[in-house]
C-alpha positions, -999 to 999 in steps of 0.1 A, spaced: -3 -409 314 -14 -399 350 3 -430 363 35 -421 346 33 -386 360 27 -400 395 57 -424 392 79 -395 381 68 -373 409 74 -400 435 109 -409 421 118 -372 420 107 -367 456 128 -396 467 160 -384 450 184 -371 477 202 -339 469 236 -330 483 255 -297 481 289 -285 494 299 -253 511 318 -230 486 340 -211 510 353 -212 546 333 -197 575 298 -200 561 271 -196 587 245 -223 593 215 -206 609 185 -217 630 160 -202 605 160 -187 570 173 -151 573 205 -133 582 191 -122 615 186 -159 627 209 -174 653 242 -188 639 244 -225 649 278 -233 633 303 -219 609 310 -244 582 343 -250 563 350 -251 526 336 -283 510 314 -293 539 288 -317 525 251 -311 533 219 -329 525 191 -306 512 159 -312 530 139 -283 515 140 -247 502 125 -215 514 131 -186 490 169 -182 487 175 -205 518 181 -242 519 171 -263 549 199 -288 553 213 -316 574 248 -328 580 263 -363 586 256 -360 624 219 -351 618 223 -314 627 198 -293 608 198 -256 599 195 -231 571 221 -218 546 219 -193 518 216 -211 485 244 -189 470 269 -203 495 267 -239 483 276 -257 451 273 -290 433 310 -300 435 307 -333 455 326 -337 487 325 -363 514 334 -362 551 351 -390 571 325 -403 596 347 -429 612 375 -425 638 400 -434 611 400 -449 576 426 -461 551 430 -444 517 442 -468 490 459 -463 457 430 -481 440 395 -493 447 401 -522 470 418 -533 503 445 -552 483 458 -519 469 486 -499 485 477 -477 514 486 -441 504 472 -423 535 448 -422 564 417 -402 570 404 -392 604 369 -381 615 357 -348 601 383 -346 573 366 -333 541 376 -348 508 366 -339 473 348 -368 455 362 -375 421 343 -407 411 328 -438 425 332 -475 415 309 -498 434 316 -494 471 347 -473 465 350 -435 462 380 -418 446 388 -387 466 413 -359 466 428 -337 493 455 -311 488 484 -336 491 466 -369 484 445 -387 459 432 -422 466 402 -444 472 382 -448 504 354 -473 511 319 -457 511 312 -469 547 339 -446 560 325 -414 546 293 -394 542 273 -391 520 
């Protein structure tokens, strides 16, 4: 029983958690607290990796490795991805043989709908399509 508990604890600790910003202009701070220095203002949907929690504050990291703190109430579980390459093609289906329906550029935020293997279905206000996982984060 102790071995099973240890395995569960290790696998839980290894599970990476991601959240997304729930509104435009949310402050990423240097420390937990509203009096801490504002490092960046983040846009709606901006994806973040959760590194830890301190009270109502989450320690987070973005796709460029920038770290800071954000109030837990300002993030949600709706999955988003951000384009991390200079450009990427967005296809009508999961594969490069599908029709190109658009292009993504670095720092564009897309809502993640589903994933099939290496392909992620995404939406943007005027576009729905599939992008290869190597072009986006997370």
